[in-house]
C-alpha positions in Angstrom: -19.5 9.3 4.1 -22.1 7.1 5.5 -22.0 3.6 4.2 -25.8 3.1 4.7 -26.4 6.0 2.3 -24.5 4.1 -0.4 -26.1 0.6 0.4 -29.8 0.7 1.2 -29.8 -3.0 2.4 -29.3 -2.5 6.1 -28.9 -6.2 6.8 -26.0 -6.3 4.3 -24.5 -3.2 5.8 -24.8 -4.6 9.2 -23.1 -7.9 8.1 -20.3 -6.1 6.4 -19.6 -3.7 9.3 -19.6 -6.6 11.8 -17.0 -8.4 9.7 -15.0 -5.2 9.3 -15.0 -4.7 13.0 -13.9 -8.3 13.6 -11.0 -8.0 11.1 -9.5 -4.7 12.5 -11.9 -2.1 11.0 -11.5 -0.1 14.2 -13.6 2.8 15.3 -14.9 3.5 11.7 -16.4 0.0 11.4 -18.0 0.4 14.9 -19.4 3.8 14.0 -21.0 2.4 10.9 -22.5 -0.4 12.9 -23.9 2.2 15.3 -25.3 4.1 12.4 -27.0 1.0 11.1 -28.6 0.4 14.5 -29.9 3.9 14.6 -31.3 3.7 11.1 -33.1 0.5 12.1 -34.6 2.3 15.1 -32.4 0.5 17.6 -30.8 3.4 19.6 -29.9 1.2 22.6 -27.9 -1.1 20.5 -26.3 1.9 18.7 -25.3 3.3 22.1 -23.7 0.1 23.2 -21.6 -0.2 20.1 -20.6 3.5 20.0 -19.7 3.5 23.7 -17.4 0.5 23.1 -15.8 2.4 20.2 -15.4 5.6 22.2 -13.8 3.6 25.0 -11.5 1.5 22.9 -10.5 4.3 20.6 -10.9 7.5 22.7 -8.8 9.6 20.4 -11.1 8.9 17.4 -14.0 11.4 17.0 -16.3 9.1 15.0 -17.1 6.8 17.9 -18.0 9.7 20.1 -20.1 11.3 17.4 -22.3 8.2 17.0 -22.5 7.9 20.8 -23.9 11.5 20.9 -26.4 10.6 18.2 -27.5 7.5 20.0 -28.0 9.4 23.2 -30.0 12.0 21.3 -32.2 9.3 19.7 -32.8 7.9 23.2 -34.1 11.3 24.3 -31.2 11.7 26.7 -30.7 15.3 25.6 -28.3 16.6 28.4 -26.0 13.6 28.0 -26.2 14.0 24.2 -25.3 17.7 24.5 -22.3 16.9 26.6 -21.2 14.2 24.2 -21.6 16.5 21.2 -19.5 19.2 23.0 -16.8 16.6 23.5 -17.0 15.6 19.8 -16.6 19.1 18.5 -13.6 19.5 20.8 -11.7 17.0 18.6 -11.1 19.8 16.0 -11.5 19.2 12.3 -12.9 15.8 11.3 -15.4 14.5 8.7 -18.8 15.0 10.3 -17.8 18.0 12.5 -20.1 20.4 10.7 -23.1 18.0 11.1 -22.1 17.5 14.8 -22.1 21.3 15.4 -25.6 21.6 13.8 -26.9 18.7 15.9 -25.4 20.3 19.0 -27.1 23.6 18.2 -30.4 21.8 17.8 -30.1 20.4 21.4 -29.1 23.7 22.9 -31.9 25.4 24.8 -33.1 28.5 23.2 -31.8 31.8 24.6 -34.2 33.9 22.5 -36.8 35.4 24.8 -39.3 35.6 22.0 -39.3 31.9 21.6 -40.5 31.3 25.2 -43.8 33.0 24.7 
């Protein structure tokens, strides 16, 4: 569930997620903050937050997922593809199906008809 889908005021969402992160919200709070930055069109900030989450909580998929999304938003497709591959390797987690779809969208086409 994406918090920003439930609360359209991104300033409020940002404030709440920053507070949650400060008070032990962990990787989930950091991921939500990364999401807010992406929705605001701030992929560099999203990447910084998600990289911190992925480093601090390497065993939690959600930080890695938002890192992959931030890389994709920055146009760093190869890095994003590798990050998505790492994410789907976590096994079953909320957001895995979306991560697989996003990974497929980054994969180069192998259909010879599409290259013409």
